[in-house]
N, CA, C and O of each residue as an XYZ file, in Angstrom:
728
protein
N     -11.022     -8.369      6.771
C     -10.601     -7.463      5.727
C     -11.852     -6.881      5.074
O     -12.839     -7.578      4.834
N     -11.777     -5.571      4.793
C     -12.920     -4.897      4.177
C     -12.438     -3.639      3.473
O     -11.316     -3.187      3.700
N     -13.291     -3.068      2.614
C     -12.927     -1.789      1.998
C     -12.801     -0.694      3.065
O     -13.600     -0.630      4.000
N     -11.817      0.138      2.915
C     -11.625      1.259      3.837
C     -12.677      2.327      3.580
O     -13.183      2.467      2.466
N     -12.993      3.069      4.616
C     -13.838      4.255      4.505
C     -13.055      5.431      5.097
O     -12.030      5.234      5.749
N     -13.534      6.626      4.869
C     -12.849      7.798      5.415
C     -12.857      7.798      6.939
O     -12.010      8.437      7.562
N     -13.808      7.086      7.546
C     -13.844      6.976      9.007
C     -12.665      6.168      9.544
O     -12.349      6.248     10.731
N     -12.013      5.392      8.680
C     -10.839      4.613      9.086
C      -9.567      5.451      9.128
O      -8.534      4.975      9.600
N      -9.620      6.677      8.648
C      -8.411      7.502      8.528
C      -7.614      7.606      9.828
O      -6.392      7.467      9.775
N      -8.229      7.842     10.997
C      -7.409      7.935     12.214
C      -6.619      6.653     12.503
O      -5.445      6.718     12.866
N      -7.254      5.502     12.346
C      -6.557      4.240     12.591
C      -5.468      3.968     11.580
O      -4.400      3.468     11.931
N      -5.731      4.294     10.322
C      -4.730      4.096      9.273
C      -3.546      5.034      9.495
O      -2.391      4.623      9.384
N      -3.837      6.286      9.806
C      -2.763      7.250     10.049
C      -1.929      6.845     11.267
O      -0.719      7.073     11.285
N      -2.553      6.253     12.277
C      -1.809      5.783     13.454
C      -0.805      4.692     13.068
O       0.274      4.611     13.656
N      -1.148      3.866     12.098
C      -0.210      2.841     11.611
C       0.895      3.495     10.794
O       2.064      3.133     10.931
N       0.542      4.441      9.956
C       1.495      5.075      9.039
C       2.499      5.982      9.761
O       3.663      6.054      9.367
N       2.053      6.668     10.812
C       2.873      7.664     11.522
C       4.274      7.147     11.887
O       5.249      7.828     11.569
N       4.432      5.982     12.537
C       5.786      5.538     12.898
C       6.677      5.261     11.683
O       7.896      5.409     11.763
N       6.077      4.863     10.564
C       6.865      4.652      9.353
C       7.453      5.975      8.861
O       8.578      6.014      8.363
N       6.688      7.054      9.002
C       7.180      8.378      8.607
C       8.257      8.852      9.578
O       9.320      9.317      9.166
N       7.969      8.729     10.859
C       8.843      9.313     11.877
C      10.136      8.535     12.122
O      11.145      9.126     12.506
N      10.120      7.218     11.906
C      11.253      6.400     12.354
C      11.876      5.495     11.299
O      12.829      4.778     11.604
N      11.366      5.505     10.064
C      11.904      4.601      9.047
C      12.040      5.317      7.706
O      11.566      6.437      7.519
N      12.696      4.635      6.791
C      12.760      5.098      5.402
C      11.871      4.233      4.517
O      12.031      4.228      3.297
N      10.942      3.507      5.119
C       9.973      2.732      4.338
C       9.181      3.670      3.438
O       8.894      3.338      2.288
N       8.833      4.829      3.954
C       8.245      5.897      3.151
C       9.246      7.047      3.123
O       9.969      7.275      4.093
N       9.281      7.752      2.033
C      10.183      8.899      1.934
C       9.506     10.186      2.397
O      10.060     11.273      2.236
N       8.344     10.068      2.957
C       7.649     11.230      3.503
C       8.352     11.666      4.793
O       8.729     10.824      5.608
N       8.529     12.968      4.977
C       9.207     13.498      6.162
C       8.244     13.870      7.284
O       8.513     13.582      8.450
N       7.126     14.505      6.944
C       6.215     15.050      7.949
C       4.904     14.270      7.955
O       4.369     13.919      6.903
N       4.402     14.009      9.146
C       3.121     13.317      9.282
C       2.019     14.256      8.801
O       1.917     15.383      9.285
N       1.193     13.808      7.854
C       0.111     14.680      7.383
C      -0.949     14.867      8.462
O      -1.114     14.022      9.341
N      -1.656     15.973      8.383
C      -2.787     16.178      9.289
C      -3.866     15.154      8.950
O      -3.858     14.568      7.867
N      -4.776     14.947      9.866
C      -5.865     14.004      9.623
C      -6.700     14.440      8.423
O      -7.109     13.602      7.619
N      -6.958     15.734      8.294
C      -7.727     16.224      7.142
C      -6.991     15.964      5.831
O      -7.598     15.544      4.846
N      -5.681     16.215      5.821
C      -4.894     15.955      4.615
C      -4.901     14.465      4.281
O      -5.019     14.084      3.116
N      -4.773     13.628      5.304
C      -4.752     12.184      5.074
C      -6.106     11.703      4.539
O      -6.158     10.868      3.636
N      -7.190     12.229      5.095
C      -8.529     11.880      4.578
C      -8.663     12.282      3.109
O      -9.225     11.539      2.304
N      -8.149     13.449      2.772
C      -8.218     13.907      1.378
C      -7.432     12.972      0.464
O      -7.867     12.684     -0.651
N      -6.284     12.499      0.926
C      -5.517     11.528      0.136
C      -6.324     10.250     -0.078
O      -6.409      9.727     -1.189
N      -6.911      9.762      1.008
C      -7.724      8.547      0.899
C      -8.882      8.757     -0.068
O      -9.162      7.900     -0.905
N      -9.553      9.899      0.050
C     -10.710     10.187     -0.805
C     -10.318     10.219     -2.274
O     -11.124      9.867     -3.136
N      -9.091     10.634     -2.570
C      -8.653     10.689     -3.965
C      -8.422      9.294     -4.551
O      -8.342      9.141     -5.770
N      -8.315      8.286     -3.698
C      -8.088      6.906     -4.141
C      -9.368      6.086     -4.088
O      -9.714      5.393     -5.045
N     -10.071      6.171     -2.958
C     -11.287      5.368     -2.763
C     -12.291      5.716     -3.860
O     -12.487      6.888     -4.181
N     -12.902      4.726     -4.413
C     -13.859      4.933     -5.487
C     -13.259      4.694     -6.855
O     -13.982      4.424     -7.813
N     -11.933      4.791     -6.958
C     -11.253      4.512     -8.217
C     -10.410      3.252     -8.099
O     -10.424      2.403     -8.990
N      -9.685      3.136     -7.010
C      -8.818      1.982     -6.765
C      -9.181      1.359     -5.425
O      -9.744      2.030     -4.560
N      -8.862      0.076     -5.248
C      -9.156     -0.557     -3.958
C      -8.283      0.008     -2.839
O      -7.101      0.294     -3.027
N      -8.895      0.155     -1.690
C      -8.215      0.597     -0.468
C      -8.799     -0.285      0.626
O      -9.984     -0.176      0.940
N      -7.989     -1.150      1.204
C      -8.467     -2.167      2.134
C      -7.907     -1.949      3.531
O      -6.806     -1.424      3.697
N      -8.672     -2.357      4.530
C      -8.181     -2.385      5.905
C      -8.372     -3.787      6.463
O      -9.281     -4.519      6.070
N      -7.492     -4.138      7.388
C      -7.624     -5.374      8.157
C      -7.831     -4.963      9.600
O      -7.186     -4.039     10.096
N      -8.732     -5.655     10.265
C      -9.070     -5.318     11.646
C      -8.823     -6.513     12.553
O      -8.743     -7.656     12.102
N      -8.706     -6.218     13.848
C      -8.710     -7.279     14.845
C      -9.534     -6.794     16.025
O      -9.805     -5.602     16.165
N      -9.923     -7.727     16.861
C     -10.741     -7.388     18.023
C      -9.974     -6.442     18.939
O      -8.771     -6.598     19.147
N     -10.683     -5.470     19.478
C     -10.106     -4.524     20.434
C      -9.703     -5.285     21.689
O     -10.462     -6.121     22.180
N      -8.529     -5.004     22.204
C      -8.047     -5.655     23.418
C      -8.534     -4.880     24.642
O      -8.622     -3.653     24.598
N      -8.848     -5.578     25.731
C      -9.250     -4.875     26.956
C      -8.157     -3.909     27.404
O      -6.968     -4.227     27.360
N      -8.580     -2.735     27.832
C      -7.639     -1.744     28.317
C      -7.076     -0.833     27.248
O      -6.379      0.129     27.569
N      -7.361     -1.111     25.972
C      -6.872     -0.246     24.904
C      -7.713      1.023     24.857
O      -8.831      1.065     25.371
N      -7.159      2.045     24.236
C      -7.906      3.294     24.044
C      -9.180      3.007     23.266
O      -9.265      2.005     22.556
N     -10.147      3.864     23.394
C     -11.443      3.733     22.731
C     -12.124      2.406     23.080
O     -12.402      1.601     22.191
N     -12.393      2.175     24.361
C     -12.953      0.891     24.765
C     -14.326      0.583     24.184
O     -14.756     -0.570     24.230
N     -15.025      1.571     23.642
C     -16.334      1.290     23.056
C     -16.217      0.671     21.671
O     -17.165      0.050     21.190
N     -15.083      0.831     21.034
C     -14.895      0.240     19.705
C     -14.575     -1.239     19.865
O     -13.744     -1.613     20.692
N     -15.231     -2.076     19.078
C     -15.007     -3.511     19.210
C     -13.881     -4.002     18.314
O     -13.322     -5.070     18.563
N     -13.534     -3.247     17.278
C     -12.473     -3.658     16.360
C     -11.595     -2.454     16.049
O     -12.032     -1.305     16.118
N     -10.340     -2.752     15.703
C      -9.438     -1.662     15.333
C      -8.619     -2.070     14.125
O      -8.356     -3.252     13.902
N      -8.220     -1.075     13.349
C      -7.437     -1.302     12.141
C      -6.010     -1.674     12.548
O      -5.379     -0.976     13.341
N      -5.505     -2.798     11.987
C      -4.134     -3.236     12.259
C      -3.300     -3.320     10.980
O      -2.106     -3.618     11.031
N      -3.925     -3.059      9.848
C      -3.194     -3.075      8.592
C      -4.028     -2.457      7.494
O      -5.254     -2.398      7.581
N      -3.348     -1.999      6.462
C      -4.067     -1.460      5.314
C      -3.207     -1.606      4.075
O      -1.982     -1.696      4.147
N      -3.876     -1.625      2.949
C      -3.192     -1.700      1.656
C      -4.060     -0.982      0.640
O      -5.288     -0.988      0.735
N      -3.413     -0.371     -0.323
C      -4.163      0.328     -1.365
C      -3.356      0.334     -2.645
O      -2.158      0.048     -2.653
N      -4.033      0.662     -3.717
C      -3.390      0.833     -5.016
C      -3.718      2.229     -5.515
O      -4.738      2.815     -5.151
N      -2.842      2.744     -6.350
C      -3.115      4.026     -6.997
C      -2.509      4.003     -8.386
O      -1.663      3.169     -8.706
N      -2.954      4.923     -9.187
C      -2.476      4.990    -10.566
C      -0.972      5.252    -10.592
O      -0.453      6.058     -9.821
N      -0.292      4.557    -11.489
C       1.143      4.748    -11.666
C       1.356      5.578    -12.922
O       1.296      5.048    -14.032
N       1.597      6.840    -12.766
C       1.812      7.717    -13.912
C       0.537      8.420    -14.336
O      -0.548      7.840    -14.288
N       0.671      9.664    -14.748
C      -0.490     10.482    -15.103
C      -0.965     10.301    -16.533
O      -2.147     10.498    -16.811
N      -0.090      9.936    -17.436
C      -0.447      9.858    -18.855
C      -1.373      8.682    -19.125
O      -1.341      7.677    -18.416
N      -2.196      8.816    -20.155
C      -3.228      7.823    -20.477
C      -2.671      6.420    -20.668
O      -3.313      5.449    -20.268
N      -1.511      6.291    -21.261
C      -0.952      4.965    -21.548
C      -0.577      4.186    -20.288
O      -0.365      2.976    -20.354
N      -0.492      4.863    -19.144
C      -0.168      4.196    -17.877
C      -1.391      3.601    -17.180
O      -1.235      2.910    -16.174
N      -2.592      3.845    -17.678
C      -3.800      3.512    -16.928
C      -3.953      2.040    -16.579
O      -4.729      1.712    -15.682
N      -3.249      1.149    -17.246
C      -3.374     -0.285    -16.968
C      -2.344     -0.769    -15.952
O      -2.159     -1.972    -15.770
N      -1.678      0.169    -15.298
C      -0.699     -0.126    -14.252
C      -1.193      0.441    -12.930
O      -1.887      1.458    -12.900
N      -0.834     -0.218    -11.848
C      -1.151      0.301    -10.519
C       0.046      0.091     -9.608
O       0.757     -0.909     -9.711
N       0.257      1.046     -8.719
C       1.300      0.932     -7.703
C       0.637      0.589     -6.377
O      -0.405      1.146     -6.033
N       1.241     -0.322     -5.641
C       0.680     -0.812     -4.386
C       1.441     -0.275     -3.185
O       2.619      0.070     -3.278
N       0.746     -0.212     -2.057
C       1.375      0.073     -0.767
C       0.668     -0.773      0.278
O      -0.551     -0.938      0.228
N       1.425     -1.305      1.219
C       0.849     -2.094      2.315
C       1.608     -1.753      3.591
O       2.839     -1.713      3.600
N       0.865     -1.506      4.667
C       1.440     -1.154      5.962
C       0.711     -1.933      7.049
O      -0.512     -2.068      7.022
N       1.483     -2.444      8.005
C       0.913     -3.210      9.111
C       1.382     -2.645     10.444
O       2.512     -2.173     10.571
N       0.490     -2.700     11.445
C       0.879     -2.366     12.809
C       1.868     -3.429     13.291
O       1.823     -4.562     12.813
N       2.757     -3.092     14.222
C       3.767     -4.064     14.670
C       3.178     -5.400     15.115
O       3.736     -6.453     14.806
N       2.070     -5.370     15.828
C       1.490     -6.616     16.346
C       0.840     -7.474     15.265
O       0.485     -8.624     15.523
N       0.682     -6.933     14.068
C       0.037     -7.675     12.975
C       1.047     -8.272     11.997
O       0.664     -8.973     11.061
N       2.315     -8.001     12.206
C       3.339     -8.481     11.269
C       3.662     -9.949     11.513
O       3.533    -10.454     12.628
N       4.085    -10.624     10.447
C       4.512    -12.010     10.556
C       3.388    -13.021     10.658
O       3.623    -14.168     11.037
N       2.166    -12.617     10.326
C       1.007    -13.505     10.438
C       0.334    -13.759      9.091
O      -0.738    -14.361      9.039
N       0.946    -13.313      8.019
C       0.371    -13.511      6.691
C      -0.646    -12.461      6.289
O      -1.262    -12.571      5.229
N      -0.831    -11.449      7.114
C      -1.834    -10.426      6.832
C      -1.457     -9.582      5.617
O      -2.312     -9.280      4.785
N      -0.200     -9.204      5.509
C       0.239     -8.436      4.341
C      -0.008     -9.204      3.058
O      -0.452     -8.634      2.062
N       0.277    -10.493      3.082
C       0.038    -11.337      1.910
C      -1.446    -11.368      1.543
O      -1.801    -11.243      0.372
N      -2.301    -11.534      2.536
C      -3.747    -11.573      2.260
C      -4.243    -10.242      1.703
O      -5.057    -10.223      0.780
N      -3.764     -9.143      2.250
C      -4.169     -7.830      1.745
C      -3.746     -7.647      0.290
O      -4.542     -7.198     -0.535
N      -2.504     -7.989     -0.028
C      -2.019     -7.805     -1.402
C      -2.745     -8.740     -2.360
O      -3.081     -8.335     -3.473
N      -2.994     -9.981     -1.952
C      -3.725    -10.914     -2.833
C      -5.139    -10.398     -3.132
O      -5.625    -10.535     -4.255
N      -5.792     -9.809     -2.137
C      -7.125     -9.252     -2.374
C      -7.048     -8.040     -3.301
O      -7.883     -7.892     -4.193
N      -6.060     -7.179     -3.099
C      -5.866     -6.050     -4.016
C      -5.677     -6.563     -5.435
O      -6.272     -6.041     -6.378
N      -4.845     -7.586     -5.579
C      -4.565     -8.141     -6.902
C      -5.849     -8.618     -7.579
O      -6.065     -8.346     -8.760
N      -6.696     -9.324     -6.841
C      -7.978     -9.795     -7.407
C      -8.826     -8.627     -7.892
O      -9.350     -8.644     -9.006
N      -8.951     -7.621     -7.046
C      -9.794     -6.475     -7.391
C      -9.216     -5.686     -8.560
O      -9.960     -5.216     -9.420
N      -7.911     -5.540     -8.596
C      -7.272     -4.800     -9.686
C      -7.364     -5.565    -11.000
O      -7.575     -4.958    -12.050
N      -7.209     -6.880    -10.960
C      -7.354     -7.691    -12.180
C      -8.769     -7.560    -12.729
O      -8.958     -7.465    -13.941
N      -9.761     -7.555    -11.844
C     -11.154     -7.409    -12.280
C     -11.404     -6.045    -12.921
O     -12.283     -5.915    -13.773
N     -10.648     -5.039    -12.525
C     -10.762     -3.698    -13.115
C     -10.137     -3.621    -14.502
O     -10.456     -2.721    -15.280
N      -9.250     -4.560    -14.814
C      -8.531     -4.518    -16.080
C      -7.086     -4.084    -15.964
O      -6.413     -3.890    -16.977
N      -6.597     -3.929    -14.739
C      -5.187     -3.597    -14.528
C      -4.337     -4.760    -15.034
O      -4.693     -5.922    -14.836
N      -3.215     -4.453    -15.688
C      -2.345     -5.490    -16.259
C      -1.049     -5.667    -15.486
O      -0.509     -6.773    -15.439
N      -0.539     -4.604    -14.881
C       0.733     -4.658    -14.156
C       0.576     -4.072    -12.766
O      -0.061     -3.033    -12.591
N       1.160     -4.742    -11.771
C       1.277     -4.198    -10.424
C       2.738     -3.830    -10.199
O       3.641     -4.567    -10.596
N       2.961     -2.697     -9.566
C       4.311     -2.241     -9.253
C       4.386     -1.858     -7.780
O       3.390     -1.456     -7.178
N       5.563     -1.987     -7.218
C       5.853     -1.455     -5.886
C       7.260     -0.891     -5.893
O       8.166     -1.451     -6.511
N       7.431      0.209     -5.207
C       8.747      0.786     -4.937
C       9.075      0.469     -3.489
O       8.324      0.836     -2.586
N      10.200     -0.214     -3.259
C      10.532     -0.700     -1.922
C      11.926     -0.219     -1.550
O      12.867     -0.383     -2.326
N      12.065      0.368     -0.377
C      13.385      0.747      0.105
C      14.241     -0.516      0.180
O      13.802     -1.539      0.706
N      15.455     -0.441     -0.344
C      16.288     -1.634     -0.520
C      16.579     -2.383      0.778
O      16.794     -3.594      0.746
N      16.591     -1.696      1.912
C      16.862     -2.406      3.164
C      15.588     -2.867      3.881
O      15.653     -3.307      5.029
N      14.437     -2.772      3.219
C      13.174     -3.266      3.777
C      13.012     -4.742      3.382
O      12.233     -5.088      2.494
N      13.769     -5.588      4.070
C      13.827     -7.003      3.718
C      12.475     -7.697      3.814
O      12.169     -8.559      2.990
N      11.662     -7.341      4.799
C      10.355     -7.986      4.945
C       9.481     -7.723      3.724
O       8.825     -8.637      3.224
N       9.466     -6.493      3.244
C       8.654     -6.167      2.071
C       9.210     -6.829      0.816
O       8.446     -7.307     -0.022
N      10.524     -6.860      0.682
C      11.125     -7.527     -0.477
C      10.765     -9.012     -0.489
O      10.426     -9.559     -1.538
N      10.836     -9.668      0.676
C      10.458    -11.093      0.764
C       8.987    -11.292      0.429
O       8.637    -12.214     -0.307
N       8.121    -10.430      0.965
C       6.688    -10.541      0.691
C       6.421    -10.442     -0.802
O       5.713    -11.278     -1.362
N       6.969     -9.449     -1.436
C       6.722     -9.265     -2.866
C       7.284    -10.420     -3.689
O       6.663    -10.843     -4.664
N       8.443    -10.930     -3.309
C       9.003    -12.088     -4.016
C       8.082    -13.298     -3.858
O       7.814    -14.007     -4.828
N       7.604    -13.533     -2.648
C       6.681    -14.647     -2.387
C       5.418    -14.528     -3.233
O       4.858    -15.536     -3.664
N       4.976    -13.306     -3.468
C       3.748    -13.063     -4.223
C       3.965    -13.040     -5.736
O       3.025    -12.800     -6.493
N       5.196    -13.289     -6.179
C       5.455    -13.393     -7.610
C       5.939    -12.128     -8.286
O       6.004    -12.073     -9.514
N       6.278    -11.117     -7.517
C       6.851     -9.900     -8.090
C       8.320    -10.155     -8.434
O       8.998    -10.921     -7.750
N       8.799     -9.520     -9.483
C      10.210     -9.610     -9.844
C      10.793     -8.207     -9.944
O      10.096     -7.245    -10.266
N      12.080     -8.119     -9.662
C      12.756     -6.824     -9.715
C      12.901     -6.380    -11.160
O      13.371     -7.131    -12.015
N      12.487     -5.143    -11.417
C      12.620     -4.572    -12.760
C      13.468     -3.306    -12.762
O      13.739     -2.737    -13.820
N      13.883     -2.872    -11.590
C      14.716     -1.684    -11.529
C      15.342     -1.507    -10.165
O      14.858     -2.032     -9.163
N      16.421     -0.761    -10.148
C      17.120     -0.445     -8.900
C      17.589      0.998     -9.005
O      18.286      1.370     -9.948
N      17.202      1.798     -8.031
C      17.533      3.222     -8.044
C      18.457      3.533     -6.865
O      17.979      3.703     -5.743
N      19.769      3.609     -7.098
C      20.678      3.921     -5.998
C      20.497      5.360     -5.517
O      20.248      6.273     -6.304
N      20.629      5.530     -4.213
C      20.580      6.869     -3.606
C      19.356      7.658     -4.057
O      19.461      8.831     -4.415
N      18.214      7.018     -4.037
C      16.983      7.626     -4.549
C      16.353      8.618     -3.586
O      15.628      9.516     -4.014
N      16.614      8.472     -2.297
C      16.016      9.376     -1.330
C      16.890      9.542     -0.106
O      17.579      8.611      0.311
N      16.857     10.738      0.471
C      17.642     11.035      1.668
C      16.692     11.181      2.845
O      15.798     12.026      2.835
N      16.896     10.347      3.859
C      16.050     10.406      5.046
C      16.813      9.814      6.230
O      17.597      8.878      6.074
N      16.576     10.359      7.383
C      17.171      9.873      8.627
C      18.700      9.848      8.561
O      19.346      8.926      9.060
N      19.256     10.879      7.937
C      20.696     11.057      7.938
C      21.487     10.260      6.925
O      22.716     10.225      6.993
N      20.803      9.613      5.977
C      21.558      8.883      4.960
C      20.733      8.691      3.693
O      19.517      8.884      3.686
N      21.419      8.308      2.626
C      20.777      8.024      1.350
C      20.250      6.596      1.346
O      20.848      5.696      1.936
N      19.109      6.402      0.666
C      18.472      5.082      0.583
C      18.232      4.721     -0.873
O      17.847      5.558     -1.689
N      18.471      3.451     -1.177
C      18.213      2.915     -2.509
C      16.780      2.408     -2.584
O      16.185      2.055     -1.566
N      16.229      2.373     -3.796
C      14.888      1.834     -4.031
C      14.961      0.664     -5.001
O      15.719      0.680     -5.971
N      14.156     -0.345     -4.714
C      13.992     -1.489     -5.600
C      12.608     -1.368     -6.223
O      11.621     -1.161     -5.517
N      12.535     -1.496     -7.525
C      11.285     -1.410     -8.274
C      10.900     -2.830     -8.658
O      11.653     -3.510     -9.355
N       9.723     -3.289     -8.207
C       9.270     -4.642     -8.526
C       7.963     -4.591     -9.306
O       7.196     -3.633     -9.203
N       7.724     -5.647    -10.093
C       6.548     -5.704    -10.974
C       5.975     -7.110    -10.965
O       6.693     -8.102    -10.837
N       4.655     -7.163    -11.107
C       3.963     -8.435    -11.302
C       2.898     -8.237    -12.372
O       1.974     -7.448    -12.176
N       3.006     -8.937    -13.499
C       1.929     -8.871    -14.490
C       0.736     -9.686    -13.996
O       0.905    -10.801    -13.503
N      -0.476     -9.128    -14.129
C      -1.673     -9.840    -13.658
C      -2.746     -9.955    -14.732
O      -3.835    -10.461    -14.460
N      -2.463     -9.504    -15.925
C      -3.453     -9.565    -17.001
C      -2.786     -9.866    -18.320
O      -1.561     -9.849    -18.436
N      -3.600    -10.138    -19.303
C      -3.119    -10.452    -20.643
C      -2.670     -9.181    -21.357
O      -3.219     -8.099    -21.151
N      -1.666     -9.344    -22.193
C      -1.184     -8.232    -22.999
C      -1.539     -8.440    -24.471
O      -0.982     -7.783    -25.350
N      -2.453     -9.343    -24.727
C      -2.922     -9.612    -26.092
C      -4.019     -8.615    -26.449
O      -4.907     -8.347    -25.640
N      -3.958     -8.078    -27.633
C      -5.015     -7.203    -28.126
C      -5.024     -5.841    -27.466
O      -4.197     -5.526    -26.611
N      -5.986     -5.049    -27.892
C      -6.123     -3.691    -27.376
C      -6.942     -3.712    -26.090
O      -8.042     -4.266    -26.080
N      -6.435     -3.123    -25.003
C      -7.187     -3.134    -23.747
C      -8.331     -2.127    -23.774
O      -8.263     -1.106    -24.459
N      -9.370     -2.431    -23.026
C     -10.462     -1.461    -22.901
C     -10.020     -0.365    -21.931
O      -9.322     -0.653    -20.958
N     -10.411      0.874    -22.176
C     -10.048      1.953    -21.248
C     -10.636      1.690    -19.863
O     -11.736      1.152    -19.736
N      -9.903      2.068    -18.848
C     -10.382      1.912    -17.480
C     -11.229      3.111    -17.100
O     -10.947      4.235    -17.514
N     -12.249      2.875    -16.325
C     -13.049      3.979    -15.788
C     -12.233      4.649    -14.699
O     -11.806      3.983    -13.756
N     -12.008      5.931    -14.804
C     -11.182      6.641    -13.812
C     -12.016      7.639    -13.073
O     -11.508      8.338    -12.196
């Protein structure tokens, strides 16, 4: 596990693409171009943690000169534009199929949590499609609790999908917080 760089964008987008095209895990309809995806990453990196997990390249895989490839990623971003929201962060975690069920998502989120707590973030939030049982279990295991439910929040793949809003407090709410560097 390491901080993501813009050079990781192709590998990260390769993981994200099937979620866009075949699931309602994300409500995005169209796969962004590589340039657009890099711009999204650039808007996060440097302000919030953006992590990648790698594994050794398998013989016969594309790009045989590369010794490692991205198999998962997780990042946080600001939740809400107004100043009073600055102590909250929303998380996202995505894994390649071969990386699921090995505790990698848990490790990525725990590392994000450490880095966000050190920044002064007080609350972590995630929006999870209600039928994404794996993500709901992961967040519950990590101590997140449901704070909201949005029925019929998004239409994708021919039907309406509900969203579950989960939260985990990670900092003290005593006293006045110091402003975060943005």
